[in-house]
C-alpha positions as CSV (number, residue, x, y, z in Angstrom):
1,M,-98.3,-104.0,70.1
2,S,-99.9,-107.1,68.8
3,L,-102.8,-107.4,66.5
4,E,-104.8,-108.8,69.4
5,S,-104.0,-105.8,71.6
6,D,-104.9,-103.4,68.8
7,V,-108.2,-104.9,68.3
8,A,-108.8,-105.0,72.1
9,A,-107.8,-101.3,72.2
10,V,-110.6,-100.5,69.8
11,L,-113.1,-101.8,72.3
12,R,-111.5,-99.9,75.2
13,N,-110.6,-96.6,73.8
14,E,-112.8,-93.6,72.9
15,P,-115.3,-93.4,71.4
16,A,-116.2,-96.9,72.8
17,G,-117.2,-95.2,76.1
18,R,-119.9,-93.2,74.2
19,I,-121.6,-96.3,72.8
20,S,-124.1,-97.4,75.5
21,Y,-127.6,-98.8,74.7
22,S,-129.6,-102.0,74.9
23,L,-131.8,-103.7,72.5
24,G,-134.3,-106.0,74.0
25,N,-132.5,-107.6,76.9
26,I,-129.0,-107.2,75.4
27,P,-126.9,-104.3,76.6
28,I,-124.0,-102.9,74.5
29,D,-121.6,-100.7,76.4
30,R,-117.9,-100.5,77.4
31,S,-118.3,-103.1,80.3
32,Q,-119.9,-105.7,78.0
33,M,-117.3,-105.1,75.3
34,E,-114.6,-105.7,77.9
35,F,-115.8,-109.3,77.9
36,V,-114.8,-109.5,74.2
37,A,-111.5,-107.7,74.8
38,K,-110.6,-110.2,77.6
39,A,-111.7,-113.1,75.4
40,I,-109.3,-111.8,72.7
41,E,-106.4,-111.4,75.2
42,T,-106.9,-114.9,76.6
43,G,-107.1,-116.4,73.0
44,D,-110.6,-117.5,73.4
45,I,-111.4,-115.3,70.3
46,S,-108.6,-115.5,67.8
47,V,-107.6,-112.4,65.5
48,S,-106.1,-113.0,62.1
49,V,-105.4,-111.2,58.8
50,K,-107.1,-113.0,56.0
51,D,-109.7,-112.8,53.3
52,T,-112.8,-111.0,54.6
53,G,-114.7,-110.8,51.4
54,G,-113.9,-107.2,51.0
55,L,-114.9,-106.0,54.4
56,D,-112.5,-104.4,56.8
57,A,-113.4,-107.0,59.4
58,A,-115.5,-110.2,59.7
59,Y,-116.5,-112.5,62.6
60,S,-116.8,-116.2,62.5
61,S,-118.5,-117.9,65.4
62,F,-117.2,-121.2,66.4
63,K,-120.2,-122.0,68.6
64,G,-121.3,-125.5,67.9
65,R,-118.2,-126.2,65.9
66,R,-116.8,-129.7,66.3
67,Q,-113.5,-129.5,68.1
68,E,-110.6,-131.7,67.0
69,A,-108.5,-133.6,69.6
70,G,-105.9,-131.5,71.2
71,Q,-107.4,-128.3,69.6
72,K,-108.2,-125.3,71.9
73,K,-111.9,-124.6,72.0
74,L,-112.3,-121.2,70.6
75,I,-115.4,-119.0,70.8
76,G,-114.7,-117.5,67.3
77,E,-112.4,-115.5,65.2
78,I,-112.2,-111.8,64.2
79,A,-110.5,-111.6,60.8
80,L,-109.1,-108.3,59.5
81,R,-108.6,-107.5,55.8
82,N,-105.1,-106.1,56.8
83,A,-103.3,-105.2,59.9
84,Y,-103.8,-101.4,59.2
85,V,-107.6,-101.7,59.6
86,V,-107.3,-100.6,63.2
87,N,-105.5,-97.4,62.2
88,H,-108.6,-95.6,60.7
89,S,-112.1,-94.8,61.8
90,I,-114.0,-96.8,59.3
91,G,-112.0,-99.9,60.1
92,K,-112.3,-99.4,63.7
93,A,-116.0,-99.1,63.4
94,G,-116.0,-102.4,61.4
95,V,-114.0,-104.0,64.2
96,F,-116.5,-102.7,66.8
97,H,-119.4,-104.1,64.6
98,E,-117.9,-107.5,64.4
99,S,-117.1,-107.5,68.1
100,V,-120.8,-107.0,68.9
101,H,-121.3,-110.3,67.0
102,A,-118.6,-111.8,69.2
103,L,-120.2,-110.4,72.3
104,V,-123.4,-112.3,71.5
105,D,-121.3,-115.5,71.6
106,V,-119.2,-114.6,74.6
107,R,-122.2,-113.8,76.7
108,S,-124.4,-116.6,75.2
109,R,-127.2,-114.3,74.2
110,I,-130.0,-115.7,72.1
111,I,-131.6,-113.4,69.5
112,S,-134.8,-114.7,68.0
113,V,-135.3,-111.7,65.6
114,R,-134.2,-112.4,62.1
115,N,-130.9,-110.6,61.6
116,G,-131.4,-109.1,65.1
117,D,-127.6,-109.5,65.7
118,E,-127.0,-107.3,62.6
119,A,-129.3,-104.6,64.0
120,L,-127.3,-104.7,67.3
121,A,-124.0,-104.4,65.4
122,Y,-125.1,-101.7,62.9
123,I,-126.2,-99.5,65.7
124,A,-122.8,-99.8,67.4
125,D,-121.1,-99.4,64.1
126,A,-123.1,-96.2,63.2
127,M,-122.5,-94.8,66.6
128,Y,-118.9,-95.2,66.3
129,L,-118.8,-93.5,62.9
130,K,-121.0,-90.7,64.2
131,A,-118.9,-90.2,67.3
132,T,-115.7,-89.9,65.1
133,N,-117.5,-87.7,62.5
134,T,-116.7,-90.3,59.8
135,N,-118.8,-90.6,56.6
136,V,-119.4,-93.9,55.0
137,S,-120.2,-94.7,51.4
138,S,-121.9,-97.9,50.3
139,D,-124.1,-99.3,47.6
140,P,-127.7,-98.0,47.8
141,K,-128.9,-100.9,49.9
142,G,-125.9,-100.6,52.3
143,K,-126.5,-96.9,52.5
144,A,-130.2,-97.6,53.4
145,I,-128.9,-99.7,56.4
146,Y,-126.7,-96.8,57.7
147,D,-129.3,-94.2,57.0
148,A,-131.7,-96.1,59.2
149,A,-129.1,-96.6,61.9
150,F,-128.1,-92.9,61.8
151,A,-131.7,-91.8,62.0
152,L,-132.3,-94.0,65.0
153,I,-129.3,-92.7,66.8
154,S,-130.4,-89.1,66.1
155,Q,-134.0,-89.6,67.0
156,R,-133.1,-91.3,70.2
157,K,-130.0,-89.0,71.1
158,M,-128.0,-92.1,71.6
159,L,-124.6,-90.3,71.6
160,T,-125.7,-87.8,74.3
161,Q,-127.7,-90.1,76.5
162,R,-126.1,-93.3,78.0
163,G,-128.0,-96.6,78.2
164,V,-130.8,-95.8,75.8
165,A,-133.2,-98.8,76.0
166,L,-134.5,-99.8,72.6
167,K,-137.3,-102.3,71.9
168,W,-137.3,-104.5,68.9
169,S,-140.1,-102.4,67.5
170,D,-137.9,-99.3,67.6
171,V,-135.5,-100.8,65.1
172,S,-138.1,-102.0,62.5
173,D,-136.8,-99.6,59.9
174,L,-133.3,-100.8,60.4
175,L,-134.3,-104.4,60.4
176,D,-136.2,-103.8,57.0
177,A,-133.2,-102.3,55.5
178,I,-130.9,-105.1,56.7
179,N,-133.4,-107.7,55.5
180,A,-133.6,-106.0,52.1
181,H,-129.8,-106.2,51.6
182,P,-128.8,-109.3,49.5
183,A,-126.1,-110.2,51.9
184,Y,-128.7,-110.9,54.7
185,Q,-131.3,-112.7,52.8
């Protein structure tokens, strides 16, 4: 299998089917993530192994990027720390998180809430981790983000009810935790 097919498989294989919610007018579920998987397979989103700043995965949007003559117009790139990221639950959750960012580009969604795309992505990431019974460790501010996401998932029973519709006001604790983290200021 290729690296691209390994990343696309994360979006198609379980527990991806258990991740189903919307935030505002943006749905996140298997059918939406299929758009990202197809964009990866067609080469509209590239996948590479390179420096990710210590993260398992990172997404770079190429929307608005000036295209050079003869260069294929890409939507973005998912970078992996190494090819083995797709072999463990924490890495797969990271790939899913970054693929939510890619989905925002693929579906041309506009998010007007500061760091709202991070809220979308952390909910999906935390659902993936919870569905695989995987614990995550982080610095205190990172832990606060995951704690807020896990609390939301539990309160709203998001892994047992498909298509939970969240309002932006429902994620205020999560947004506060994200906005308090130095990486998002």
